[in-house]
Biopython code that builds the backbone (N, CA, C, O; Angstrom):
import numpy as np
from Bio.PDB.StructureBuilder import StructureBuilder

atoms = [
    (1, "MET", "N", (0.907, -0.808, -0.239)),
    (1, "MET", "CA", (-0.090, 0.002, -0.287)),
    (1, "MET", "C", (0.799, 0.934, -0.234)),
    (1, "MET", "O", (1.843, 0.632, 0.345)),
    (2, "ALA", "N", (0.700, 2.065, -0.697)),
    (2, "ALA", "CA", (1.613, 3.357, -0.865)),
    (2, "ALA", "C", (0.946, 4.452, 0.025)),
    (2, "ALA", "O", (-0.279, 4.356, -0.047)),
    (3, "ARG", "N", (1.417, 5.594, 0.949)),
    (3, "ARG", "CA", (1.074, 6.778, 1.652)),
    (3, "ARG", "C", (2.514, 7.431, 0.629)),
    (3, "ARG", "O", (3.643, 7.139, 0.232)),
    (4, "LYS", "N", (0.994, 8.977, 0.585)),
    (4, "LYS", "CA", (1.086, 9.680, -0.330)),
    (4, "LYS", "C", (1.377, 10.686, 0.563)),
    (4, "LYS", "O", (0.566, 10.911, 1.462)),
    (5, "LEU", "N", (3.013, 11.730, 0.426)),
    (5, "LEU", "CA", (3.129, 12.825, 1.417)),
    (5, "LEU", "C", (3.291, 14.321, 0.145)),
    (5, "LEU", "O", (4.327, 14.641, -0.438)),
    (6, "LYS", "N", (2.278, 14.820, 0.054)),
    (6, "LYS", "CA", (2.747, 15.859, -0.575)),
    (6, "LYS", "C", (3.780, 16.998, 0.152)),
    (6, "LYS", "O", (3.834, 17.340, 1.333)),
    (7, "LYS", "N", (4.607, 17.468, -1.058)),
    (7, "LYS", "CA", (6.136, 18.414, -0.561)),
    (7, "LYS", "C", (6.253, 19.147, -1.332)),
    (7, "LYS", "O", (5.570, 18.753, -2.278)),
    (8, "THR", "N", (6.912, 20.422, -1.673)),
    (8, "THR", "CA", (7.515, 20.874, -2.510)),
    (8, "THR", "C", (8.054, 21.506, -1.931)),
    (8, "THR", "O", (8.115, 22.088, -0.848)),
    (9, "ALA", "N", (8.693, 21.266, -3.217)),
    (9, "ALA", "CA", (10.679, 21.339, -3.994)),
    (9, "ALA", "C", (10.921, 22.272, -3.443)),
    (9, "ALA", "O", (10.257, 23.173, -2.931)),
    (10, "ALA", "N", (12.564, 21.916, -3.612)),
    (10, "ALA", "CA", (13.398, 23.104, -2.930)),
    (10, "ALA", "C", (13.701, 23.558, -4.175)),
    (10, "ALA", "O", (13.889, 22.774, -5.105)),
    (11, "ASN", "N", (13.787, 25.067, -4.329)),
    (11, "ASN", "CA", (15.312, 24.855, -5.510)),
    (11, "ASN", "C", (16.151, 24.513, -6.220)),
    (11, "ASN", "O", (16.599, 25.297, -7.057)),
    (12, "THR", "N", (16.510, 23.530, -6.128)),
    (12, "THR", "CA", (17.632, 22.472, -7.169)),
    (12, "THR", "C", (18.088, 21.918, -7.890)),
    (12, "THR", "O", (17.050, 21.260, -7.966)),
    (13, "LYS", "N", (18.921, 21.310, -8.846)),
    (13, "LYS", "CA", (19.511, 21.338, -10.321)),
    (13, "LYS", "C", (17.973, 20.857, -10.561)),
    (13, "LYS", "O", (17.279, 20.029, -9.971)),
    (14, "GLY", "N", (17.704, 21.796, -11.769)),
    (14, "GLY", "CA", (16.648, 20.286, -12.366)),
    (14, "GLY", "C", (15.580, 20.489, -12.294)),
    (14, "GLY", "O", (14.871, 20.125, -13.232)),
    (15, "THR", "N", (14.736, 21.443, -10.672)),
    (15, "THR", "CA", (13.060, 21.835, -10.357)),
    (15, "THR", "C", (12.738, 23.554, -10.446)),
    (15, "THR", "O", (13.473, 24.505, -10.714)),
    (16, "LYS", "N", (11.822, 23.493, -10.222)),
    (16, "LYS", "CA", (11.907, 24.443, -10.433)),
    (16, "LYS", "C", (10.966, 24.843, -8.421)),
    (16, "LYS", "O", (10.204, 24.169, -7.727)),
    (17, "ALA", "N", (11.564, 26.135, -8.251)),
    (17, "ALA", "CA", (11.027, 25.921, -6.654)),
    (17, "ALA", "C", (10.044, 26.487, -6.786)),
    (17, "ALA", "O", (9.482, 27.303, -7.517)),
    (18, "GLY", "N", (9.829, 25.489, -5.321)),
    (18, "GLY", "CA", (8.010, 25.590, -5.588)),
    (18, "GLY", "C", (7.258, 24.632, -5.982)),
    (18, "GLY", "O", (6.163, 24.424, -5.461)),
    (19, "THR", "N", (7.889, 23.695, -7.258)),
    (19, "THR", "CA", (6.374, 23.403, -7.680)),
    (19, "THR", "C", (5.932, 22.033, -6.559)),
    (19, "THR", "O", (6.545, 21.798, -5.518)),
    (20, "ALA", "N", (5.088, 21.473, -6.918)),
    (20, "ALA", "CA", (4.376, 20.462, -6.320)),
    (20, "ALA", "C", (5.031, 19.404, -6.472)),
    (20, "ALA", "O", (5.422, 19.284, -7.634)),
    (21, "VAL", "N", (5.440, 18.250, -5.532)),
    (21, "VAL", "CA", (5.521, 16.445, -5.498)),
    (21, "VAL", "C", (5.567, 16.118, -4.213)),
    (21, "VAL", "O", (5.934, 16.509, -3.105)),
    (22, "THR", "N", (4.520, 14.347, -5.386)),
    (22, "THR", "CA", (4.176, 13.624, -4.256)),
    (22, "THR", "C", (5.776, 12.987, -3.952)),
    (22, "THR", "O", (6.814, 13.097, -4.605)),
    (23, "VAL", "N", (5.589, 12.552, -3.161)),
    (23, "VAL", "CA", (5.975, 11.748, -2.559)),
    (23, "VAL", "C", (5.664, 10.544, -1.805)),
    (23, "VAL", "O", (5.238, 10.519, -0.650)),
    (24, "THR", "N", (5.989, 9.248, -2.780)),
    (24, "THR", "CA", (5.331, 8.554, -1.873)),
    (24, "THR", "C", (6.216, 6.560, -1.370)),
    (24, "THR", "O", (7.297, 6.402, -1.937)),
    (25, "ALA", "N", (6.039, 6.082, -1.016)),
    (25, "ALA", "CA", (6.491, 5.007, 0.449)),
    (25, "ALA", "C", (5.440, 3.581, 0.296)),
    (25, "ALA", "O", (4.470, 3.154, 0.924)),
    (26, "VAL", "N", (6.293, 3.097, -1.000)),
    (26, "VAL", "CA", (5.600, 2.285, -0.912)),
    (26, "VAL", "C", (5.392, 0.296, -0.056)),
    (26, "VAL", "O", (6.097, -0.709, -0.144)),
    (27, "MET", "N", (4.400, 0.524, 0.499)),
    (27, "MET", "CA", (5.218, -0.031, 2.009)),
    (27, "MET", "C", (4.932, -1.324, 1.947)),
    (27, "MET", "O", (3.718, -1.428, 1.768)),
    (28, "GLY", "N", (5.536, -2.541, 2.016)),
    (28, "GLY", "CA", (5.693, -4.224, 1.943)),
    (28, "GLY", "C", (5.992, -4.092, 0.318)),
    (28, "GLY", "O", (5.165, -4.440, -0.525)),
    (29, "ALA", "N", (7.649, -3.389, -0.092)),
    (29, "ALA", "CA", (8.289, -3.205, -0.505)),
    (29, "ALA", "C", (9.655, -4.532, -0.645)),
    (29, "ALA", "O", (9.614, -5.419, -1.497)),
    (30, "SER", "N", (11.025, -4.350, 0.609)),
    (30, "SER", "CA", (11.367, -5.182, 0.588)),
    (30, "SER", "C", (11.362, -5.304, 1.910)),
    (30, "SER", "O", (11.292, -4.554, 2.884)),
    (31, "ALA", "N", (11.482, -6.769, 1.634)),
    (31, "ALA", "CA", (11.026, -7.491, 2.393)),
    (31, "ALA", "C", (12.167, -7.557, 3.935)),
    (31, "ALA", "O", (12.108, -8.410, 4.820)),
    (32, "ASP", "N", (12.730, -6.874, 3.889)),
    (32, "ASP", "CA", (14.427, -5.784, 4.565)),
    (32, "ASP", "C", (13.820, -4.865, 5.344)),
    (32, "ASP", "O", (14.389, -4.036, 6.054)),
    (33, "LEU", "N", (12.204, -5.081, 5.151)),
    (33, "LEU", "CA", (12.541, -3.547, 6.242)),
    (33, "LEU", "C", (11.964, -4.076, 7.939)),
    (33, "LEU", "O", (10.895, -4.418, 8.445)),
    (34, "PRO", "N", (13.129, -3.923, 8.300)),
    (34, "PRO", "CA", (12.520, -3.680, 9.468)),
    (34, "PRO", "C", (11.186, -3.572, 10.608)),
    (34, "PRO", "O", (10.424, -2.610, 10.500)),
    (35, "PHE", "N", (11.031, -4.264, 11.337)),
    (35, "PHE", "CA", (10.077, -4.374, 12.044)),
    (35, "PHE", "C", (10.182, -4.030, 13.642)),
    (35, "PHE", "O", (11.289, -4.220, 14.147)),
    (36, "TYR", "N", (8.669, -3.324, 14.855)),
    (36, "TYR", "CA", (9.140, -2.981, 15.951)),
    (36, "TYR", "C", (8.030, -3.281, 16.061)),
    (36, "TYR", "O", (7.065, -3.380, 15.302)),
    (37, "TYR", "N", (8.272, -3.466, 17.359)),
    (37, "TYR", "CA", (6.563, -3.871, 17.737)),
    (37, "TYR", "C", (6.830, -3.122, 19.366)),
    (37, "TYR", "O", (7.347, -3.878, 20.189)),
    (38, "VAL", "N", (6.484, -1.618, 19.860)),
    (38, "VAL", "CA", (6.120, -0.623, 20.913)),
    (38, "VAL", "C", (5.083, -0.318, 21.347)),
    (38, "VAL", "O", (4.066, -0.117, 20.683)),
    (39, "ASN", "N", (5.241, -0.210, 22.967)),
    (39, "ASN", "CA", (4.073, 0.167, 23.750)),
    (39, "ASN", "C", (4.643, 1.227, 24.857)),
    (39, "ASN", "O", (4.111, 1.448, 25.945)),
    (40, "HIS", "N", (6.031, 1.937, 24.275)),
    (40, "HIS", "CA", (6.050, 2.826, 25.001)),
    (40, "HIS", "C", (6.757, 3.835, 23.994)),
    (40, "HIS", "O", (7.626, 3.493, 23.193)),
    (41, "ILE", "N", (6.294, 5.045, 24.138)),
    (41, "ILE", "CA", (7.594, 6.200, 22.940)),
    (41, "ILE", "C", (7.192, 7.079, 23.802)),
    (41, "ILE", "O", (6.085, 7.456, 24.188)),
    (42, "GLU", "N", (8.838, 7.488, 24.172)),
    (42, "GLU", "CA", (8.826, 9.195, 24.927)),
    (42, "GLU", "C", (9.093, 9.847, 23.575)),
    (42, "GLU", "O", (9.081, 9.603, 22.369)),
    (43, "ILE", "N", (9.393, 11.016, 24.641)),
    (43, "ILE", "CA", (9.023, 11.963, 23.341)),
    (43, "ILE", "C", (9.985, 13.430, 23.681)),
    (43, "ILE", "O", (9.779, 14.221, 24.602)),
    (44, "SER", "N", (10.983, 13.496, 22.726)),
    (44, "SER", "CA", (11.402, 15.643, 23.624)),
    (44, "SER", "C", (11.877, 15.834, 21.943)),
    (44, "SER", "O", (11.782, 15.092, 20.965)),
    (45, "HIS", "N", (12.447, 17.259, 22.160)),
    (45, "HIS", "CA", (13.020, 17.637, 21.710)),
    (45, "HIS", "C", (14.311, 18.433, 21.153)),
    (45, "HIS", "O", (15.301, 18.117, 21.813)),
    (46, "SER", "N", (14.564, 19.256, 20.261)),
    (46, "SER", "CA", (16.201, 20.684, 20.244)),
    (46, "SER", "C", (15.157, 21.340, 19.386)),
    (46, "SER", "O", (14.063, 21.218, 18.835)),
    (47, "HIS", "N", (16.351, 22.233, 19.658)),
    (47, "HIS", "CA", (16.072, 22.908, 18.409)),
    (47, "HIS", "C", (15.969, 23.113, 16.972)),
    (47, "HIS", "O", (15.432, 23.850, 16.145)),
    (48, "TYR", "N", (16.670, 22.197, 17.065)),
    (48, "TYR", "CA", (16.443, 20.778, 15.187)),
    (48, "TYR", "C", (16.362, 19.868, 15.015)),
    (48, "TYR", "O", (17.127, 19.289, 14.242)),
    (49, "GLU", "N", (15.432, 19.301, 15.623)),
    (49, "GLU", "CA", (14.932, 18.145, 15.638)),
    (49, "GLU", "C", (14.080, 17.913, 16.838)),
    (49, "GLU", "O", (14.319, 18.585, 17.841)),
    (50, "PHE", "N", (12.764, 16.723, 16.856)),
    (50, "PHE", "CA", (12.195, 16.032, 17.961)),
    (50, "PHE", "C", (12.173, 14.252, 17.531)),
    (50, "PHE", "O", (11.944, 13.517, 16.571)),
    (51, "ALA", "N", (12.490, 14.211, 18.649)),
    (51, "ALA", "CA", (12.954, 12.477, 18.740)),
    (51, "ALA", "C", (11.903, 11.966, 19.171)),
    (51, "ALA", "O", (11.203, 12.234, 20.147)),
    (52, "LEU", "N", (11.827, 11.138, 18.306)),
    (52, "LEU", "CA", (10.193, 9.644, 18.644)),
    (52, "LEU", "C", (11.503, 8.963, 19.596)),
    (52, "LEU", "O", (12.585, 9.034, 19.013)),
    (53, "THR", "N", (11.555, 8.137, 21.363)),
    (53, "THR", "CA", (12.380, 6.674, 21.030)),
    (53, "THR", "C", (11.526, 6.301, 21.490)),
    (53, "THR", "O", (10.799, 6.759, 22.371)),
    (54, "ALA", "N", (11.508, 4.823, 20.572)),
    (54, "ALA", "CA", (10.197, 4.348, 21.416)),
    (54, "ALA", "C", (11.504, 3.040, 21.343)),
    (54, "ALA", "O", (12.678, 2.938, 20.988)),
    (55, "GLY", "N", (9.938, 1.818, 22.180)),
    (55, "GLY", "CA", (10.891, 0.962, 22.840)),
    (55, "GLY", "C", (9.671, -0.733, 23.489)),
    (55, "GLY", "O", (9.525, -1.226, 22.371)),
    (56, "ARG", "N", (9.214, -1.293, 24.041)),
    (56, "ARG", "CA", (8.394, -2.086, 24.441)),
    (56, "ARG", "C", (8.842, -2.565, 25.796)),
    (56, "ARG", "O", (9.754, -3.326, 26.120)),
    (57, "ALA", "N", (7.849, -1.835, 26.569)),
    (57, "ALA", "CA", (7.452, -2.541, 27.710)),
    (57, "ALA", "C", (6.839, -4.107, 28.584)),
    (57, "ALA", "O", (5.745, -4.654, 28.449)),
    (58, "PRO", "N", (7.677, -4.396, 29.220)),
    (58, "PRO", "CA", (7.487, -5.586, 28.714)),
    (58, "PRO", "C", (5.647, -7.089, 29.051)),
    (58, "PRO", "O", (4.901, -6.826, 29.995)),
    (59, "ALA", "N", (5.484, -7.756, 28.586)),
    (59, "ALA", "CA", (3.446, -8.296, 29.468)),
    (59, "ALA", "C", (3.495, -9.115, 30.444)),
    (59, "ALA", "O", (2.515, -9.501, 31.081)),
    (60, "LYS", "N", (5.073, -9.553, 30.693)),
    (60, "LYS", "CA", (4.569, -10.076, 32.267)),
    (60, "LYS", "C", (6.789, -9.247, 32.496)),
    (60, "LYS", "O", (7.862, -8.913, 31.994)),
    (61, "LEU", "N", (6.132, -9.390, 33.378)),
    (61, "LEU", "CA", (7.013, -8.563, 33.956)),
    (61, "LEU", "C", (8.555, -9.763, 35.174)),
    (61, "LEU", "O", (8.537, -10.000, 36.382)),
    (62, "THR", "N", (9.387, -10.100, 34.318)),
    (62, "THR", "CA", (11.114, -10.064, 35.579)),
    (62, "THR", "C", (10.810, -10.518, 37.326)),
    (62, "THR", "O", (9.759, -10.465, 37.965)),
    (63, "GLU", "N", (11.727, -10.815, 37.604)),
    (63, "GLU", "CA", (12.139, -10.714, 39.407)),
    (63, "GLU", "C", (12.341, -9.263, 39.133)),
    (63, "GLU", "O", (11.531, -8.339, 39.202)),
    (64, "HIS", "N", (13.799, -9.271, 38.755)),
    (64, "HIS", "CA", (14.305, -7.998, 38.378)),
    (64, "HIS", "C", (13.658, -6.829, 38.228)),
    (64, "HIS", "O", (13.981, -5.830, 38.871)),
    (65, "ASN", "N", (12.279, -6.855, 37.003)),
    (65, "ASN", "CA", (11.707, -5.845, 37.110)),
    (65, "ASN", "C", (10.800, -5.703, 38.424)),
    (65, "ASN", "O", (10.621, -4.586, 38.911)),
    (66, "LEU", "N", (10.403, -6.500, 38.817)),
    (66, "LEU", "CA", (8.904, -6.448, 39.876)),
    (66, "LEU", "C", (10.691, -4.967, 41.186)),
    (66, "LEU", "O", (10.493, -3.789, 41.482)),
    (67, "ARG", "N", (11.734, -5.610, 41.454)),
    (67, "ARG", "CA", (12.642, -5.244, 42.911)),
    (67, "ARG", "C", (12.626, -3.136, 42.098)),
    (67, "ARG", "O", (12.127, -2.203, 42.725)),
    (68, "GLU", "N", (13.149, -3.021, 41.000)),
    (68, "GLU", "CA", (13.160, -2.153, 40.440)),
    (68, "GLU", "C", (11.992, -0.957, 40.344)),
    (68, "GLU", "O", (12.079, 0.263, 40.475)),
    (69, "ILE", "N", (10.625, -2.029, 39.998)),
    (69, "ILE", "CA", (8.848, -1.505, 41.011)),
    (69, "ILE", "C", (9.115, -1.101, 41.750)),
    (69, "ILE", "O", (9.362, 0.099, 41.870)),
    (70, "ASN", "N", (9.226, -2.482, 43.104)),
    (70, "ASN", "CA", (9.330, -2.208, 44.088)),
    (70, "ASN", "C", (10.087, -0.961, 44.553)),
    (70, "ASN", "O", (9.488, 0.067, 44.869)),
    (71, "GLU", "N", (11.825, -1.112, 44.598)),
    (71, "GLU", "CA", (12.347, 0.261, 45.386)),
    (71, "GLU", "C", (12.520, 0.726, 44.566)),
    (71, "GLU", "O", (11.903, 1.752, 44.854)),
    (72, "PHE", "N", (12.958, 0.938, 43.437)),
    (72, "PHE", "CA", (12.822, 2.193, 42.776)),
    (72, "PHE", "C", (11.533, 3.801, 42.222)),
    (72, "PHE", "O", (11.551, 5.003, 42.487)),
    (73, "HIS", "N", (10.716, 3.022, 41.491)),
    (73, "HIS", "CA", (9.407, 2.808, 41.363)),
    (73, "HIS", "C", (9.916, 3.555, 40.091)),
    (73, "HIS", "O", (9.890, 4.730, 39.725)),
    (74, "ARG", "N", (10.432, 2.285, 39.525)),
    (74, "ARG", "CA", (10.295, 2.571, 37.890)),
    (74, "ARG", "C", (10.674, 1.101, 37.268)),
    (74, "ARG", "O", (11.213, 0.092, 37.723)),
    (75, "LEU", "N", (9.829, 1.688, 35.331)),
    (75, "LEU", "CA", (10.780, -0.367, 34.691)),
    (75, "LEU", "C", (11.208, 0.544, 34.248)),
    (75, "LEU", "O", (10.662, 1.647, 34.299)),
    (76, "THR", "N", (12.543, 0.246, 33.581)),
    (76, "THR", "CA", (13.839, 0.238, 33.128)),
    (76, "THR", "C", (13.601, -0.504, 31.681)),
    (76, "THR", "O", (13.835, -1.703, 31.528)),
    (77, "ILE", "N", (13.289, 0.035, 31.020)),
    (77, "ILE", "CA", (12.798, -0.609, 29.621)),
    (77, "ILE", "C", (14.647, -0.192, 28.315)),
    (77, "ILE", "O", (15.517, 0.657, 28.514)),
    (78, "GLU", "N", (14.516, -1.377, 26.968)),
    (78, "GLU", "CA", (15.993, -0.792, 26.370)),
    (78, "GLU", "C", (15.449, -0.330, 25.139)),
    (78, "GLU", "O", (15.244, -1.282, 24.386)),
    (79, "PRO", "N", (15.110, 0.870, 24.603)),
    (79, "PRO", "CA", (14.447, 1.879, 23.239)),
    (79, "PRO", "C", (15.186, 0.190, 22.087)),
    (79, "PRO", "O", (16.222, -0.458, 21.944)),
    (80, "VAL", "N", (13.744, 0.247, 21.564)),
    (80, "VAL", "CA", (14.017, -0.215, 19.674)),
    (80, "VAL", "C", (14.631, 0.237, 19.171)),
    (80, "VAL", "O", (15.603, -0.416, 18.793)),
    (81, "ILE", "N", (14.519, 1.982, 18.703)),
    (81, "ILE", "CA", (15.004, 2.471, 18.206)),
    (81, "ILE", "C", (13.752, 3.890, 18.116)),
    (81, "ILE", "O", (12.522, 3.854, 18.160)),
    (82, "GLN", "N", (14.934, 5.320, 17.944)),
    (82, "GLN", "CA", (15.127, 6.228, 17.707)),
    (82, "GLN", "C", (14.520, 7.274, 16.619)),
    (82, "GLN", "O", (15.562, 7.846, 16.299)),
    (83, "LEU", "N", (13.497, 7.884, 15.850)),
    (83, "LEU", "CA", (13.271, 8.952, 15.181)),
    (83, "LEU", "C", (14.015, 9.710, 15.339)),
    (83, "LEU", "O", (14.888, 9.472, 16.173)),
    (84, "LEU", "N", (14.030, 11.028, 14.592)),
    (84, "LEU", "CA", (14.331, 12.002, 14.289)),
    (84, "LEU", "C", (14.085, 13.020, 13.739)),
    (84, "LEU", "O", (14.954, 13.258, 12.900)),
    (85, "ILE", "N", (13.248, 13.840, 13.784)),
    (85, "ILE", "CA", (12.683, 14.529, 13.281)),
    (85, "ILE", "C", (12.281, 15.814, 12.567)),
    (85, "ILE", "O", (11.878, 16.632, 13.394)),
    (86, "PRO", "N", (12.250, 16.268, 11.336)),
    (86, "PRO", "CA", (12.473, 17.802, 11.859)),
    (86, "PRO", "C", (11.428, 18.423, 12.556)),
    (86, "PRO", "O", (10.526, 17.728, 13.023)),
    (87, "PRO", "N", (11.432, 20.043, 12.732)),
    (87, "PRO", "CA", (10.270, 20.391, 13.814)),
    (87, "PRO", "C", (9.211, 20.468, 12.215)),
    (87, "PRO", "O", (8.056, 20.086, 12.032)),
    (88, "THR", "N", (10.269, 21.171, 11.200)),
    (88, "THR", "CA", (8.863, 21.028, 10.391)),
    (88, "THR", "C", (7.722, 19.800, 9.950)),
    (88, "THR", "O", (6.571, 19.758, 9.517)),
    (89, "VAL", "N", (8.413, 19.184, 10.204)),
    (89, "VAL", "CA", (7.108, 18.155, 9.484)),
    (89, "VAL", "C", (6.414, 17.234, 10.834)),
    (89, "VAL", "O", (6.144, 16.039, 10.713)),
    (90, "ILE", "N", (6.214, 17.916, 11.954)),
    (90, "ILE", "CA", (6.003, 17.834, 13.180)),
    (90, "ILE", "C", (4.025, 18.549, 12.633)),
    (90, "ILE", "O", (3.182, 17.670, 12.813)),
    (91, "PRO", "N", (3.481, 19.804, 12.114)),
    (91, "PRO", "CA", (2.216, 19.790, 11.476)),
    (91, "PRO", "C", (1.476, 19.276, 10.760)),
    (91, "PRO", "O", (0.259, 19.448, 10.684)),
    (92, "ALA", "N", (2.535, 18.181, 9.804)),
    (92, "ALA", "CA", (1.797, 17.839, 8.649)),
    (92, "ALA", "C", (1.410, 15.849, 9.829)),
    (92, "ALA", "O", (0.258, 15.453, 10.005)),
    (93, "LEU", "N", (2.744, 15.016, 10.406)),
    (93, "LEU", "CA", (2.735, 14.712, 11.065)),
    (93, "LEU", "C", (1.468, 13.718, 12.020)),
    (93, "LEU", "O", (0.948, 12.603, 11.973)),
    (94, "ILE", "N", (1.426, 14.872, 12.787)),
    (94, "ILE", "CA", (-0.406, 15.080, 13.666)),
    (94, "ILE", "C", (-1.155, 15.206, 12.959)),
    (94, "ILE", "O", (-1.964, 14.306, 13.183)),
    (95, "ARG", "N", (-1.596, 15.983, 11.871)),
    (95, "ARG", "CA", (-2.759, 15.938, 10.985)),
    (95, "ARG", "C", (-3.036, 14.917, 10.531)),
    (95, "ARG", "O", (-4.216, 14.566, 10.495)),
    (96, "ALA", "N", (-1.584, 13.785, 9.834)),
    (96, "ALA", "CA", (-2.046, 12.848, 9.469)),
    (96, "ALA", "C", (-1.963, 11.507, 10.811)),
    (96, "ALA", "O", (-1.982, 10.340, 10.422)),
    (97, "LEU", "N", (-1.886, 11.763, 12.160)),
    (97, "LEU", "CA", (-2.257, 11.155, 12.883)),
    (97, "LEU", "C", (-3.984, 10.718, 12.990)),
    (97, "LEU", "O", (-4.773, 9.775, 12.933)),
    (98, "THR", "N", (-3.815, 12.755, 13.264)),
    (98, "THR", "CA", (-5.588, 12.673, 13.536)),
    (98, "THR", "C", (-6.050, 12.059, 12.631)),
    (98, "THR", "O", (-6.337, 11.185, 13.450)),
    (99, "ILE", "N", (-6.363, 11.708, 11.830)),
    (99, "ILE", "CA", (-6.870, 11.018, 9.999)),
    (99, "ILE", "C", (-6.867, 10.096, 10.043)),
    (99, "ILE", "O", (-7.656, 9.592, 9.243)),
    (100, "GLN", "N", (-6.026, 9.031, 10.969)),
    (100, "GLN", "CA", (-5.521, 8.046, 11.332)),
    (100, "GLN", "C", (-6.107, 7.197, 12.367)),
    (100, "GLN", "O", (-6.298, 5.981, 12.363)),
    (101, "GLN", "N", (-6.492, 8.575, 13.746)),
    (101, "GLN", "CA", (-7.661, 8.085, 14.721)),
    (101, "GLN", "C", (-8.629, 8.185, 13.497)),
    (101, "GLN", "O", (-8.861, 7.039, 13.113)),
    (102, "GLU", "N", (-9.226, 9.034, 12.803)),
    (102, "GLU", "CA", (-10.244, 8.675, 13.102)),
    (102, "GLU", "C", (-10.987, 8.192, 11.994)),
    (102, "GLU", "O", (-12.212, 8.093, 11.928)),
    (103, "SER", "N", (-10.115, 7.890, 11.093)),
    (103, "SER", "CA", (-10.195, 6.139, 10.422)),
    (103, "SER", "C", (-9.997, 5.391, 11.430)),
    (103, "SER", "O", (-9.588, 4.378, 10.862)),
    (104, "TYR", "N", (-9.993, 5.204, 12.302)),
    (104, "TYR", "CA", (-9.798, 3.943, 13.034)),
    (104, "TYR", "C", (-10.873, 4.044, 14.353)),
    (104, "TYR", "O", (-11.045, 3.255, 15.282)),
    (105, "GLU", "N", (-11.476, 5.255, 14.067)),
    (105, "GLU", "CA", (-12.330, 5.492, 15.224)),
    (105, "GLU", "C", (-13.583, 5.396, 14.493)),
    (105, "GLU", "O", (-14.363, 5.248, 15.433)),
    (106, "THR", "N", (-14.227, 5.383, 13.538)),
    (106, "THR", "CA", (-14.696, 5.133, 12.679)),
    (106, "THR", "C", (-15.431, 3.229, 12.610)),
    (106, "THR", "O", (-16.538, 2.691, 12.650)),
    (107, "THR", "N", (-13.837, 2.777, 12.476)),
    (107, "THR", "CA", (-14.034, 0.869, 11.623)),
    (107, "THR", "C", (-14.220, 0.221, 13.085)),
    (107, "THR", "O", (-15.004, -0.689, 13.356)),
    (108, "HIS", "N", (-13.301, 0.904, 14.019)),
    (108, "HIS", "CA", (-13.252, 0.328, 15.307)),
    (108, "HIS", "C", (-13.629, 0.379, 16.952)),
    (108, "HIS", "O", (-13.886, -0.507, 17.767)),
    (109, "GLY", "N", (-13.515, 2.206, 17.059)),
    (109, "GLY", "CA", (-15.263, 2.701, 17.962)),
    (109, "GLY", "C", (-13.823, 3.472, 18.933)),
    (109, "GLY", "O", (-12.763, 2.946, 19.272)),
    (110, "LYS", "N", (-14.305, 4.809, 19.155)),
    (110, "LYS", "CA", (-13.518, 5.882, 20.095)),
    (110, "LYS", "C", (-11.999, 4.785, 20.919)),
    (110, "LYS", "O", (-12.239, 3.612, 21.202)),
    (111, "LEU", "N", (-10.682, 5.336, 21.174)),
    (111, "LEU", "CA", (-10.012, 5.036, 21.835)),
    (111, "LEU", "C", (-10.128, 5.673, 23.247)),
    (111, "LEU", "O", (-10.159, 6.901, 23.180)),
    (112, "ASP", "N", (-10.205, 5.143, 24.586)),
    (112, "ASP", "CA", (-9.853, 5.341, 25.932)),
    (112, "ASP", "C", (-8.646, 6.704, 25.719)),
    (112, "ASP", "O", (-7.753, 6.553, 24.885)),
    (113, "LYS", "N", (-8.728, 7.980, 26.531)),
    (113, "LYS", "CA", (-8.583, 8.521, 26.422)),
    (113, "LYS", "C", (-7.592, 8.808, 27.740)),
    (113, "LYS", "O", (-6.661, 9.598, 27.895)),
    (114, "ARG", "N", (-8.060, 8.053, 28.408)),
    (114, "ARG", "CA", (-7.482, 7.231, 30.157)),
    (114, "ARG", "C", (-6.022, 6.549, 29.510)),
    (114, "ARG", "O", (-5.048, 6.287, 30.216)),
    (115, "ASP", "N", (-6.052, 6.440, 28.791)),
    (115, "ASP", "CA", (-5.382, 5.040, 28.805)),
    (115, "ASP", "C", (-3.556, 5.436, 28.073)),
    (115, "ASP", "O", (-2.414, 4.977, 28.077)),
    (116, "ALA", "N", (-4.393, 6.629, 27.509)),
    (116, "ALA", "CA", (-2.479, 7.270, 27.155)),
    (116, "ALA", "C", (-1.742, 7.740, 28.593)),
    (116, "ALA", "O", (-0.584, 8.158, 28.585)),
]
sb = StructureBuilder()
sb.init_structure("model")
sb.init_model(0)
sb.init_chain("A")
sb.init_seg("    ")
for serial, (resi, resn, name, xyz) in enumerate(atoms, 1):
    if name == "N":
        sb.init_residue(resn, " ", resi, " ")
    sb.init_atom(name, np.array(xyz, "f"), 0.0, 1.0, " ", f" {name:<3s}", serial, name[0])
structure = sb.get_structure()
């Protein structure tokens, strides 16, 4: 399935500044594309980028996890991926997530905001 993102070309060789182009990522085109299941995301930012650091909290806690929770009131997990995103992309990302959330809720029902 292709997902399209509208972009405006910068003034680069062979392209007029302000030319509208469609960038298309073809999903499933490569069997080698990494796939990560994550159920925890931390978001931070600097002047130059937003960082989404994602990992997976275990479904079943180990003895070590339980000790850490009881002693320090935290659960430390290992991140599996970090996405660095330029600030200029954030408004479009929020719009795209909102559209996908609305589509999901139309099909599967409202998401419980208390779980966020």
